[in-house]
Each structure stands twice: as structure tokens, then as C-alpha cells.
C-alpha positions, 0 to 999 in steps of 0.5 A: 738901208738893207743894201748897206747891211747886205754889203757890210755883212761882216760888220753886222756879224761882228756886232751880233757875235759880241751881243751873243757872247754878252747874252750867253755870259749874262744868262749863265750868271743870272740863271745861276743866281735865280737857281740859288734863290728858288732852290729852297722854295721848290722841290725836285719834280714840282712842275712849277720848277720848270716855269719861267726859265726864259734866261736859259732859253737865251743861253741856249739860243746864244750858244746855238748861234755862236756855234753856227757862226763859228762852224760856218766861218761867219766868225772868221769873216766878222773878225778877219774879213781879208783872211779868205782872200789871203788864203785864196792866194795861198791856195793859188800857190798850192794849185800851181805846184800840184802837178809836181806834188802829185807825182812826188811823195809829198801829198801821198805816201808813195811817189807816182814812179813807185806806184807805177813800178809796183802796179805795172809789175804786178799786172805784168805778172798777172798777164803772164799767168793768165795768158790764153795760149789756146787763142794765140799761135807761137809767133803771136805768143812770142811777140806778146811775151817780148812786149811784156819783157820790154815793158818790164825792162823799160821800167827797170831802165827808167828807175836806175840812176845810172841810166838817166841822161844828164839833160834830164838831171839838169832840167830837174835841177833847174826846177829844183832851183826855181822852187828854192828861189820861191822859198827864199822870196817867201822868207824875205819878201820884196818891199813895195808890194801893194794891191791894185785899184781893181783888186781893192774895188772887188766886193767883200767876202760873201757879198757876191758870187763867187764869195771870195774875191780872186785878186789879192787885196793885201801885200801878203796876198800879192806876194803869194799871187806873184809866186804862184805864177812863177810856180805854175811856170816851173810846174809846166817845165817839170811836166815836159821832162821825160826820162827816156834814155837813148836805148829806151827810145829804141825799145819803145819804137820796136815795142810799138811796132810789135803791138801794132802787128799783133793788134792787126791780127788780133781781130781775126779768129774763127769765132767772135768769142775767140776774137774778143778774147784775143783783142781784150788781152792785147788791149791789156798788154798795150795799156800797161805799155802806154803807162810806161812809154811817156817817160814819167818814171824817175829814179828816187834820187833824181827827184829827191832834190825837187821834193826837198825844195818844194817841202822847203817852199811849203815850210817857208809859205807857212812861216810867211802866212804869219798870223794868218796861219793861226786864224786859219787853224782857229777860225776855219774849222773842218776845211780850207779854201781851195783854188780851182780853175777861175775861182776860190771856193770854201771847202768843208762846213763853210761851203754847206753851212751858210753863214747866218747873215747870208741866210738872213740876206737870202730870206730877205730877198725871198720875202720881198713881195715885189716879184717883178724886181726879183722878190719871191720865188718862181713867180710866187711871194713867200708870204703876202696878201692878195684880193680873193674873189668871194665867188671862188670861195663859194665855188669851192664850198658849194658842189654843183651837184647840189643844184642838180637835185633841186626841183625844176629844169635848167633854162632852154632856148625860146622860140627866137633861139635865145637862151632865157635863164631861170632860177636854177641857172642863176644858182648854178652860176652862183655855185660855179663862181660865175657871179661877182660877189666882191673881193676880200683880202687873203694871205698868199705865198709859199708859206701860206699855201703850206699853212693852208694845207696843214690847217684844212687837214687838221680841221677835218682830222679833228672834226672826224677823228675826235668824235670817232675816238671818243665813241671807240673809247665808250662803245664796244661796237665802235671799237671793234668795228673801226679799230682794225681799219684804223690800225691797218693803215696807221702804222704805214709811213705817210710817204708810203701813201704819198705816191698813190694819193698824189697819183689819184688826186694829182699835184693840186692841194686836194691830194696833199690835204687828203694825205695830211688828213689821213695822218691827222685822223689816225692820231686824233682817233688814237688820242681821243680813244685813249683819253676816253677809255682812261676815265676813272670808273669811280667818277662815272659811277658817282655820276650815275648815282647822282642821276646823270644821263649818258649824254651828261656823263659824256659831256662833263666826265669823259670829255674833260678826262680825254681833253689832255690826251686830245690836245696832246694828240693835236700837238703831235699830229701838227708836227707829223703833218708839217713834216709830211707836208714838206715831203709831199711838196718835194715829191709833187707841187709848184708852191710851198716851202717843200717845193722851194727846198726841192728846187734848191736841192737840185741846184745845190743852193745851200743858203736857200736850203737852210732858209727853208729848213729854218722856215719849217723849224720856225713855223713848227715851233710857232705851232707848238707854242700855240698848242702849249698856250691852248693846253694851259688855257683849256686844261689848267688842272693838268699836272696839279691833281 
């Protein structure tokens, strides 16, 4: 079943998009109706006014998912599953023509010939101005100036219409005519174009890697595919054309000989610094000449026909795309499909923003507990269970030093050289987990490892932070003694502590748990102290007048007053700990959600990165919903005073 859903992601996405559209429209209509019904019963600012707006949650989630489908090109794949393949064939034509267009003023403001003329002329003038006359003799100076003059003369010769050979003109005309033929073919495509059986057998868009099938799967795609081969041949012919008049060839050979002569003498100098200065200048002169002697500078009029024919071909290609052009402009926002080497790739948001159905498929593969058949990640399940030895839990909780301080000595060898354990050896084996105590089911996997670290750190943070914060709120000594210590490390970002703590504790769980404990402890201390110090003085004095003891006032007055702040602190610290944990796992670790994202980042696996982001967000939302429920249960009077 899942395999069928994976192979038909476009169809699944189509139904999802339609359902989301229906939910979005319905939630708005229903929400407006409910607002009109309740607007007379509740006033602005009433906390009850915000309760029960689940239909607006449906509206927000639907809108978010629709935007995701749109900008990830998921909607394009759902409604037009062949569009990417057809745009791939169009991209083939653009790639085939790119060697020609890169030298003309089509994809840039200026042609390559004009750019070379302007840049080389400017650099020749700069070389003349900074000529180091003190390191060259008169003969070498004359040779170098002649080389610069020859380079300038060659550029002027190649740029003049009167100097170009007729063979070059004819070669350019053949290229021009070839592109004109392609444009005519695009205007009136031949009949009988059909994809091959091999092309139709390709996986659909997004099912395999690479995502976009390369062979054309429609008659329009076959047309562009065939014409791209013809365009590639014309581009190869264009690149072979050299604008080298007979006189230019003579100048080039003479200039090469001069450069060779001066290069040979450039390395000979009295000192190393002078020799380097001579070599650098000769190298700069030769570099400019090498950009000219390949004959790739053409008069503007000579390549004008080629440029016009390519522009006409592009116009014909846009018309030949037909409805595909509208699909591309409307459903492929922010990018396009590019042909590079042996595959077509999505460029823009379609590349770094995976489609929702692809993310679900990646998550399903990741959540598969069958590690032997590709499930999990790096040999660990995402979230599953395992049999946990009770002895391992005991070994974690019971320190070995506790056995050491017990009375008596450990067992020794008897007269026969045999070891006879006593009660202390048995207790040590118990504390070290060497005695079998059975097994219990336990959660396991990357998600559980991350959750375990947060839960343990939060437990100790609340256990130690809340009492300290309460007493800091009621005791001058506790506040004055502990406040500087807490405020010294609290403002420091958790990630600033991470390298130090991970260096001390290593990459195991204890280092990450201690880092999270530091985060939770500071937040809980501040929250509890704020709640305790904010107790109303009238309530405390009334309790004293009724004969309440200090312990009773703390239990029945101060603690209930501080409870809203404490629970809010728990809610905040859970979020901060969760974010800090993921960063810590990215810095060092072999399991956890942050570890998965770090590995995915190094290999640019965008789908897996988004899966980890969604897992983090979902778990963070789950924590927050639990805290909202607890706050509603434990302090129902909040906001109703």
C-alpha cells in the first residue's frame, strides 16, 4: 500500500490540495458565522473570547500547507505531472545554445567581443602606465611595448568589418541559417512525434533520483529534445570559428616569438625581487595576448545575424511551449528547471523546499523500524522500543562508591587460591549491573534519545531550581548569596557553554544533559523567585493574623501565588532546552534529531533536513500543548481574578 502511495505522489498530492482548499474555504465561512453569533455575548479582552477557535486553526494549517505545496512546486506536480519533463526538454535546447549565447549580447548586456575589447584596452593602458623601466633594458622595453602595440592592433583588426575573411562570414551565415531552420521547425512541428517505450517506462517526477526523468515523455518534449541535438551541433560549429585574417596570423606569430624571447630573459636578474618583478610583468603582458590570439573577437555586424536568429528561435520556442508557458509562470514560482550535464534539476524553491509528499515519504522510510531493510538512520531507529536490562538501570542509579563505604572488606582468595565472594562483592556486582534482573520494554531511537535528555535535564532543573527560587523570593540570605551566581552565567548563551561542557563530559548523554540542566535551572530559579516575591502582602499578613506558621504560609499562600510563574517558566525552559539540545547534538553526538540534521546538512539532503525540522517543531508543539493542559488543570483560576 505504502509503495503505491509513494509511486503515485502526484495523485495523492492532488487530493490533498483539493481537501485543503475545501477546508480553507469552509473554515473561513464557519468562522465568520461563529464570530457573528458570539460577538454579542463576549466583550473584547475577555479570555473566554479566545477559547474554542479550532476552526481558525484549520484555516491557518490549510493556508500554510497550501503555500508549501505552491512554493515547493508540489501543486505543479499534482496538476501537471508531465510539466517538469517538458521543461527539461526546453532546458536542453537552452543548454545546447548556451555556448553561443554566452558570447553574444543575449543573456548579458554586452557581447563577449565588446567585453574583451574594453577590458583588454584598459589593462593595456594600465600596463603602459605602470611599466617598471628600472628592471628592463632598452631592448626588452622595446619588445614589450611592441607586444602591447601588437595586442592593441590585433583587437582593432578583428573588430573591423573590412578585415574579416569571407570564409568566417560564410561559417557564421551557416550557423545563422541553422538556427533559423530550428525556429521554423518550432513554428510548424513535424507530425508523428511520439515518445519511446523507454521514455514512458521512466519513473514519474519525484519518485526516483534524479527527480525529473530525462527522456521526453510527450510529443512536445520530443520536439525540443530533437532540436536540442541540432542546436548542439550548430554551437559546436560556432565555437570552431576563428576570426584570424592573414595579416593577424603573421602578427600573432611574430608576437609569440617576442614574448618567448623576453620570457627567457625575464628570470635573469641580480636579485630575486627584481627577477620576480620582471616575470610578473611579462606574465601580465602575455595573459592579455592569450585572450586575443584565439580569434574570438568578431565585428558586431558579423554576429548580428546569428544573434537575431537565436532570438527568433527563442521567441518560437516560447510560442511552441503553448500552455506549458502559463504553467511555468504560474506554478513554478521563484525558479526554473535547468539541464546540466546528464540530468535536469529544479532550481529555486523547488530544490531547497521539498514537496510535502516527498517529506512524508522520507519520514516514512526514516520511521521504518526494520533497520536491516533500510529503516532508521545510521543503524538506529527513529522511534521504537527495545528490551532494556533492569541491571543497566540499577548500574546507572547506584554509585559504586556507595558499596565501598559499607562495613567489611571485599572477598579474597582462600588457601586453595579460589575466590570466595562475600556479601559486599555481591552488592558491588549488583551496583555494576553484573547480576541479571530481567528485562523491561523501553522506548528507543533518535527521537527518544533527544526526549530522554530533555526530560532528565528538566526533572533536575525543576527539582533543584524551584525550591531555590522560592527561598530566594522569601529569604534575604538566599537571594543575596545565590543571585550573583545565577545572574553571572544565566545571560551567557547556552551554545557558548557547549564546547566547554562537551569537552569535559565528552559526547555522551551526561554532557548534553548537564548543559540542558544549566539552561533549565536558571530559568526555573528566576521564575520561582519572581512568583514568590510577587505574593500579595495583604494575604501574607492576613495569614499571620490567623495564626498560620511560616511553613503553612509557604505551602498555602506563597507557593500557589508562585505556581503560575513556575509553570510559565517550565513552558519556556522546555522550549529553550529543546532548541539547545538540537544544537548540542549537531556539535557532538551519534544519536538524536540534531545528529540526523547535521549529517543531512553535510550531504545537502534537503528532504531529510526538513523532516528533522518538522520533527523538532512537532515535538516542541507537543510539549507546549502538554504544558497548556497542565496550566489549565493546576491553576484554573489564572486570568479570572
